[in-house]
VEXDREN-2710 file (C-alpha; in Angstrom, 1 decimal):
% VEXDREN-2710
k/r/px/py/pz
1/UNK/-201.7/62.1/72.9
2/UNK/-202.2/58.6/72.5
3/UNK/-199.0/56.5/72.2
4/UNK/-200.1/55.5/69.0
5/UNK/-200.1/59.2/67.7
6/UNK/-196.5/60.4/69.1
7/UNK/-193.5/60.5/66.7
8/UNK/-190.8/58.4/68.0
9/UNK/-187.4/59.0/66.7
10/UNK/-185.1/56.2/66.0
11/UNK/-182.4/57.9/64.3
12/UNK/-179.7/56.1/61.8
13/UNK/-175.9/55.4/61.7
14/UNK/-174.6/53.9/58.7
15/UNK/-172.5/51.7/60.4
16/UNK/-175.7/50.3/62.4
17/UNK/-178.0/50.2/59.1
18/UNK/-175.1/48.2/57.7
19/UNK/-175.2/45.6/60.8
20/UNK/-179.0/45.5/60.4
21/UNK/-178.6/44.5/57.0
22/UNK/-176.2/41.8/57.6
23/UNK/-178.5/40.3/59.5
24/UNK/-181.2/40.5/57.6
25/UNK/-179.3/38.8/54.8
26/UNK/-178.9/35.7/57.4
27/UNK/-175.3/35.1/55.8
28/UNK/-171.7/35.8/56.5
29/UNK/-170.0/38.0/53.9
30/UNK/-167.1/38.9/52.7
31/UNK/-166.8/42.1/54.8
32/UNK/-167.8/40.1/57.9
33/UNK/-165.0/37.5/57.3
34/UNK/-162.6/40.5/56.9
35/UNK/-163.4/41.7/60.1
36/UNK/-163.6/38.0/61.8
37/UNK/-160.1/37.7/60.8
38/UNK/-158.8/41.4/62.0
39/UNK/-160.8/40.2/65.4
40/UNK/-158.8/36.8/65.5
41/UNK/-155.3/38.3/65.0
42/UNK/-156.4/40.5/68.4
43/UNK/-157.7/37.7/70.5
44/UNK/-155.6/37.1/73.8
45/UNK/-155.4/33.4/74.6
46/UNK/-156.6/30.0/73.5
47/UNK/-160.1/30.0/75.4
48/UNK/-161.1/33.0/73.2
49/UNK/-159.9/31.7/69.9
50/UNK/-161.7/28.7/70.7
51/UNK/-165.1/30.6/72.0
52/UNK/-164.8/32.4/68.5
53/UNK/-164.2/29.7/66.3
54/UNK/-167.4/27.6/67.9
55/UNK/-169.4/31.2/67.3
56/UNK/-168.8/31.9/64.0
57/UNK/-169.5/27.9/63.2
58/UNK/-173.0/28.4/65.2
59/UNK/-173.4/31.7/63.0
60/UNK/-172.6/30.3/59.8
61/UNK/-174.8/27.0/60.3
62/UNK/-177.4/27.6/62.8
63/UNK/-175.9/24.3/64.7
64/UNK/-175.7/25.0/68.6
65/UNK/-174.0/22.1/69.1
66/UNK/-170.4/23.6/68.0
67/UNK/-171.2/25.9/71.4
68/UNK/-172.8/23.0/73.7
69/UNK/-169.9/20.7/72.3
70/UNK/-166.9/22.6/73.6
71/UNK/-164.9/21.0/76.0
72/UNK/-165.8/22.3/79.6
73/UNK/-162.4/23.7/79.9
74/UNK/-163.6/26.6/77.5
75/UNK/-166.6/27.5/79.1
76/UNK/-166.9/29.2/82.8
77/UNK/-169.7/26.7/84.1
78/UNK/-170.4/26.4/87.7
79/UNK/-171.0/22.9/89.1
80/UNK/-174.9/22.6/88.8
81/UNK/-174.4/23.4/85.1
82/UNK/-171.3/21.1/84.8
83/UNK/-173.6/18.3/85.4
84/UNK/-175.7/19.0/82.6
85/UNK/-172.9/19.4/80.5
86/UNK/-171.9/15.6/81.3
87/UNK/-175.4/14.2/81.6
88/UNK/-177.2/16.1/78.8
89/UNK/-175.4/16.0/75.7
90/UNK/-177.1/15.5/71.8
91/UNK/-178.7/12.5/71.1
92/UNK/-179.4/11.9/75.1
93/UNK/-182.8/10.8/75.8
94/UNK/-184.4/11.9/79.1
95/UNK/-187.5/12.2/81.0
96/UNK/-188.5/15.6/82.9
97/UNK/-190.5/15.5/86.1
98/UNK/-192.6/18.3/86.1
99/UNK/-195.1/19.1/83.2
100/UNK/-195.3/22.8/84.1
101/UNK/-193.7/26.2/83.5
102/UNK/-190.4/25.1/84.5
103/UNK/-190.9/21.9/82.5
104/UNK/-191.6/23.1/79.5
105/UNK/-188.9/25.3/79.4
106/UNK/-186.3/22.3/80.2
107/UNK/-187.9/20.5/77.4
108/UNK/-187.7/23.5/74.6
109/UNK/-183.8/24.1/75.5
110/UNK/-183.2/20.5/75.6
111/UNK/-184.9/20.5/71.8
112/UNK/-182.1/23.0/70.8
113/UNK/-179.4/20.8/72.3
114/UNK/-180.5/17.8/70.4
115/UNK/-181.7/15.9/73.4
116/UNK/-184.9/13.7/73.1
117/UNK/-187.7/14.5/76.1
118/UNK/-189.2/10.7/75.9
119/UNK/-192.0/11.8/78.5
120/UNK/-193.1/14.2/81.8
121/UNK/-193.4/12.6/84.7
122/UNK/-196.2/14.3/86.8
123/UNK/-198.5/13.3/89.5
124/UNK/-201.3/15.2/88.4
125/UNK/-203.3/12.6/85.6
126/UNK/-204.9/15.2/84.3
127/UNK/-202.1/16.5/82.5
128/UNK/-201.9/13.5/80.7
129/UNK/-202.2/11.4/78.4
130/UNK/-200.1/14.2/76.4
131/UNK/-199.4/17.4/77.2
132/UNK/-201.2/19.8/75.4
133/UNK/-198.6/22.4/74.5
134/UNK/-195.5/20.5/73.8
135/UNK/-197.2/17.1/72.5
136/UNK/-194.8/15.4/74.7
137/UNK/-196.3/12.1/76.3
138/UNK/-196.9/12.8/80.0
139/UNK/-196.6/9.4/82.7
140/UNK/-197.6/9.2/86.5
141/UNK/-195.1/7.8/89.0
142/UNK/-197.1/4.6/89.0
143/UNK/-197.0/4.4/85.1
144/UNK/-193.1/5.0/85.4
145/UNK/-193.0/2.1/88.3
146/UNK/-194.6/-0.2/86.0
147/UNK/-192.8/0.4/82.8
148/UNK/-189.0/0.8/85.0
149/UNK/-187.5/-1.4/82.3
150/UNK/-188.2/0.8/79.7
151/UNK/-186.9/4.1/80.9
152/UNK/-184.4/3.1/83.7
153/UNK/-181.5/3.7/81.8
154/UNK/-182.6/7.2/80.5
155/UNK/-181.6/10.4/82.3
156/UNK/-184.2/12.1/84.8
157/UNK/-184.5/16.1/85.3
158/UNK/-186.5/17.3/88.2
159/UNK/-187.6/20.5/87.1
160/UNK/-189.0/21.6/90.4
161/UNK/-187.1/24.8/91.8
162/UNK/-187.3/24.3/95.6
163/UNK/-184.8/22.3/97.0
164/UNK/-186.8/20.4/99.6
165/UNK/-189.6/19.1/97.3
166/UNK/-187.1/18.2/94.4
167/UNK/-185.2/16.5/96.9
168/UNK/-188.5/14.5/98.0
169/UNK/-189.1/13.8/94.7
170/UNK/-185.6/12.7/93.9
171/UNK/-185.9/10.1/97.0
172/UNK/-188.9/8.8/95.8
173/UNK/-187.5/7.6/92.3
174/UNK/-184.4/6.1/94.0
175/UNK/-186.6/3.9/97.0
176/UNK/-189.5/3.4/95.7
177/UNK/-189.0/3.3/91.7
178/UNK/-185.4/1.7/91.9
179/UNK/-184.0/4.5/89.7
180/UNK/-179.9/5.0/89.9
181/UNK/-179.4/8.4/91.8
182/UNK/-176.1/8.3/89.1
183/UNK/-179.2/9.3/86.2
184/UNK/-180.9/11.9/88.0
185/UNK/-180.4/15.5/87.5
186/UNK/-181.9/18.1/89.9
187/UNK/-183.2/21.2/87.7
188/UNK/-181.3/24.3/87.1
189/UNK/-183.0/27.5/85.8
190/UNK/-180.1/30.2/85.8
191/UNK/-178.6/29.2/82.8
192/UNK/-175.4/30.7/83.5
193/UNK/-172.6/31.7/86.2
194/UNK/-173.3/34.8/87.0
195/UNK/-171.2/34.8/90.0
196/UNK/-167.8/36.2/88.0
197/UNK/-169.5/37.3/85.1
198/UNK/-168.3/40.5/83.8
199/UNK/-165.4/40.6/86.8
200/UNK/-163.5/37.3/86.5
201/UNK/-161.3/38.0/83.8
202/UNK/-159.7/41.5/85.1
203/UNK/-157.9/42.4/88.1
204/UNK/-159.2/45.8/89.7
205/UNK/-157.2/48.8/89.9
206/UNK/-156.9/51.1/92.2
207/UNK/-159.4/54.2/92.1
208/UNK/-162.0/52.3/89.2
209/UNK/-164.6/54.2/87.9
210/UNK/-167.7/52.0/86.4
211/UNK/-170.3/52.4/83.9
212/UNK/-173.0/49.9/84.2
213/UNK/-175.3/49.9/81.1
214/UNK/-178.3/47.6/81.9
215/UNK/-178.4/48.0/85.5
216/UNK/-181.6/45.3/86.2
217/UNK/-181.6/44.8/90.0
218/UNK/-178.6/46.6/90.7
219/UNK/-176.5/43.2/91.4
220/UNK/-174.0/43.9/89.1
221/UNK/-173.0/47.3/91.2
222/UNK/-172.3/45.2/94.2
223/UNK/-170.4/42.9/92.3
224/UNK/-168.2/45.8/91.1
225/UNK/-167.6/46.7/94.4
226/UNK/-167.0/43.7/95.6
227/UNK/-164.2/43.1/92.9
228/UNK/-162.8/46.1/93.8
229/UNK/-162.6/45.1/97.3
230/UNK/-160.1/46.8/99.8
231/UNK/-158.8/48.9/96.9
232/UNK/-162.4/50.4/97.1
233/UNK/-163.6/52.6/94.0
234/UNK/-164.2/56.1/93.1
235/UNK/-167.7/56.3/91.4
236/UNK/-170.3/54.3/89.5
237/UNK/-172.7/55.5/86.9
238/UNK/-175.5/52.9/86.0
239/UNK/-178.2/53.2/83.6
240/UNK/-181.7/51.2/83.5
241/UNK/-184.2/52.0/81.6
242/UNK/-187.4/49.7/82.7
243/UNK/-188.8/51.8/85.2
244/UNK/-190.0/49.0/87.5
245/UNK/-186.4/48.0/87.5
246/UNK/-185.1/51.6/87.9
247/UNK/-187.5/52.0/90.8
248/UNK/-185.9/48.8/92.5
249/UNK/-182.5/49.5/91.8
250/UNK/-182.5/52.9/93.2
251/UNK/-183.6/51.6/96.4
252/UNK/-181.4/49.0/96.3
253/UNK/-178.2/50.7/95.3
254/UNK/-178.9/53.6/97.8
255/UNK/-177.0/52.2/100.8
256/UNK/-173.9/51.9/98.4
257/UNK/-172.9/55.3/98.1
258/UNK/-170.9/56.8/95.4
259/UNK/-173.3/55.5/92.5
260/UNK/-175.6/57.7/90.4
261/UNK/-178.4/56.0/88.6
262/UNK/-180.3/57.1/85.2
263/UNK/-183.4/56.0/84.0
264/UNK/-182.0/55.8/80.8
265/UNK/-181.5/53.3/78.1
266/UNK/-177.8/53.9/76.2
267/UNK/-177.7/54.5/72.4
268/UNK/-175.6/56.0/69.7
269/UNK/-177.8/59.2/70.2
270/UNK/-180.2/61.0/72.6
271/UNK/-183.6/60.0/71.2
272/UNK/-187.1/58.2/72.4
273/UNK/-187.6/54.8/71.2
274/UNK/-190.3/52.0/72.0
275/UNK/-189.3/49.6/75.1
276/UNK/-190.6/46.0/75.9
277/UNK/-190.7/46.8/80.0
278/UNK/-191.4/43.5/81.3
279/UNK/-189.6/44.2/84.8
280/UNK/-187.2/41.7/84.1
281/UNK/-183.6/41.4/82.7
282/UNK/-185.1/40.9/79.1
283/UNK/-186.3/44.4/78.9
284/UNK/-185.6/45.7/75.6
285/UNK/-185.6/48.5/72.9
286/UNK/-188.2/47.5/70.2
287/UNK/-189.2/48.8/66.7
288/UNK/-192.4/50.6/66.2
289/UNK/-193.4/47.0/64.2
290/UNK/-193.0/44.8/67.2
291/UNK/-194.6/47.1/69.4
292/UNK/-197.7/47.0/67.3
293/UNK/-197.7/43.5/67.2
294/UNK/-197.7/43.6/71.1
295/UNK/-200.9/46.0/70.6
296/UNK/-198.6/48.5/72.7
297/UNK/-199.4/46.3/75.9
298/UNK/-196.1/46.5/78.4
299/UNK/-194.6/48.4/75.8
300/UNK/-193.1/52.1/77.3
301/UNK/-191.6/55.5/75.8
302/UNK/-188.2/55.8/76.8
303/UNK/-185.2/58.1/76.1
304/UNK/-181.7/56.7/75.3
305/UNK/-178.7/59.0/75.9
306/UNK/-174.9/58.7/74.4
307/UNK/-172.5/58.1/77.0
308/UNK/-170.5/60.9/75.2
309/UNK/-173.3/63.4/76.3
310/UNK/-174.2/62.2/79.9
311/UNK/-170.6/61.5/81.1
312/UNK/-168.9/64.0/78.8
313/UNK/-165.4/64.9/80.5
314/UNK/-166.0/62.1/83.3
315/UNK/-162.5/59.7/84.1
316/UNK/-163.9/56.4/83.4
317/UNK/-161.8/53.0/83.7
318/UNK/-164.6/50.1/83.1
319/UNK/-167.4/49.9/81.0
320/UNK/-170.0/46.9/81.3
321/UNK/-172.8/46.8/78.9
322/UNK/-175.3/44.0/78.7
323/UNK/-178.6/45.5/76.9
324/UNK/-180.3/42.7/74.8
325/UNK/-178.8/43.7/71.2
326/UNK/-178.5/47.4/71.9
327/UNK/-174.4/46.9/72.5
328/UNK/-173.7/48.4/69.2
329/UNK/-175.6/51.6/69.2
330/UNK/-174.3/52.2/72.9
331/UNK/-170.5/51.9/71.7
332/UNK/-171.2/54.3/69.1
333/UNK/-172.6/56.9/71.4
334/UNK/-169.7/56.0/73.8
335/UNK/-166.9/56.5/70.8
336/UNK/-165.6/60.0/72.7
337/UNK/-165.5/58.6/75.7
338/UNK/-163.5/55.7/74.9
339/UNK/-161.0/57.3/72.8
340/UNK/-160.1/59.7/75.6
341/UNK/-160.3/57.1/78.7
342/UNK/-159.4/54.0/77.2
343/UNK/-161.3/51.9/79.7
344/UNK/-161.5/48.2/80.1
345/UNK/-164.8/46.7/79.0
346/UNK/-166.9/44.0/79.3
347/UNK/-169.6/43.5/76.6
348/UNK/-172.4/40.8/76.3
349/UNK/-172.0/39.6/72.6
350/UNK/-174.3/36.9/72.1
351/UNK/-177.8/38.9/71.6
352/UNK/-177.1/39.0/67.7
353/UNK/-175.4/36.0/66.1
354/UNK/-172.8/38.7/64.5
355/UNK/-172.2/40.9/67.7
356/UNK/-169.1/38.8/68.8
357/UNK/-167.3/40.0/65.2
358/UNK/-169.0/43.3/64.8
359/UNK/-168.5/44.5/68.5
360/UNK/-165.1/43.4/68.7
361/UNK/-164.5/45.5/65.2
362/UNK/-165.9/48.3/66.1
363/UNK/-164.0/48.8/69.7
364/UNK/-160.6/47.8/67.7
365/UNK/-161.8/50.9/65.0
366/UNK/-161.6/53.1/68.4
367/UNK/-158.2/51.5/69.7
368/UNK/-156.4/49.1/67.4
369/UNK/-154.0/48.1/70.2
370/UNK/-156.9/46.7/72.0
371/UNK/-156.5/43.1/73.3
372/UNK/-160.2/41.0/72.9
373/UNK/-160.8/38.1/74.8
374/UNK/-164.1/36.0/75.2
375/UNK/-165.8/33.5/78.2
376/UNK/-168.4/31.7/78.0
377/UNK/-171.3/31.7/81.2
378/UNK/-174.0/29.6/80.1
379/UNK/-175.1/26.0/79.2
380/UNK/-176.3/27.0/76.0
381/UNK/-175.5/30.0/73.2
382/UNK/-176.3/32.6/76.1
383/UNK/-173.9/34.6/78.2
384/UNK/-170.8/35.0/75.8
385/UNK/-168.9/38.3/77.0
386/UNK/-166.4/40.1/75.3
387/UNK/-163.6/41.4/77.4
388/UNK/-161.6/44.4/76.2
389/UNK/-158.1/45.8/77.8
END
């Protein structure tokens, strides 16, 4: 039987359907605002309130500047990202060295930030005079040198990922062309601070039992073990639906011990769904319509499970969810587990514009005395994590 003929069951839930309808409407209605007020009343600190306000303004206007314009003290950024915060502000004019994949990516992100890319610089003359993909002008180092007065006061971003290569380019820009070092940024490609993400808000307790929804490459499980430190941990239950990621993680996690890895997605009920399996952290559940748009290329049929079924009767102290927009349904499928164990949780709330309210509102319906905190680990709108305790 071909995948086109298989009956894929998606399940239904009134709350989930309501969430989807809100997203389709694209606005913030009175019910949403009531939920937002309730969540706001449960926020733990000033950082959380500032992030919440920024996200609600972003959700209602689409203006990314409400997030990127936040003061650094309200964002958990690493030092490399901090350079970008200081040099790449809305209205900045910059030139990107390298008109390849990384350069195109940076140009796309900068456009969202309101940063103007005046030109790419590339040693390959065949890429000019205009980049076919972006329509941005492409110049060589020679042209840059000849027009140094025109560009010298702008910000230069080197997009190369290999540090020795990037260092050599930076050296030439300074010594051969005469650019000021303060105007040069080295490229960054992981737009988040993932060293402490999910774990820097809480302090580890004794005998922690961890549920990792969205294992990807196994790194989070090791970060959890490191967070526990000398206290150790009792067990890890990890879920990864992407077949290639699952196989990689199974090998990676084997030495960790006390870790069970399941080849499932997590959702509200046990069901079969279409899944875009790209062997990366962006693998996600998709609709049949989306699968058809892709001509079913790279699309898998996977099983999802409800945590309430798989982990019934288990003691759980900590749940992490970063599952590309499926968090709401996964929480519905863990309601009993959460009600019985009252675990601390770290949940990504940036995949859908309304999740920072609706996910918080959902966990508060399970335990009204939960306290909520938000932390932001990305340069743009990505990587906002909700902490629940």
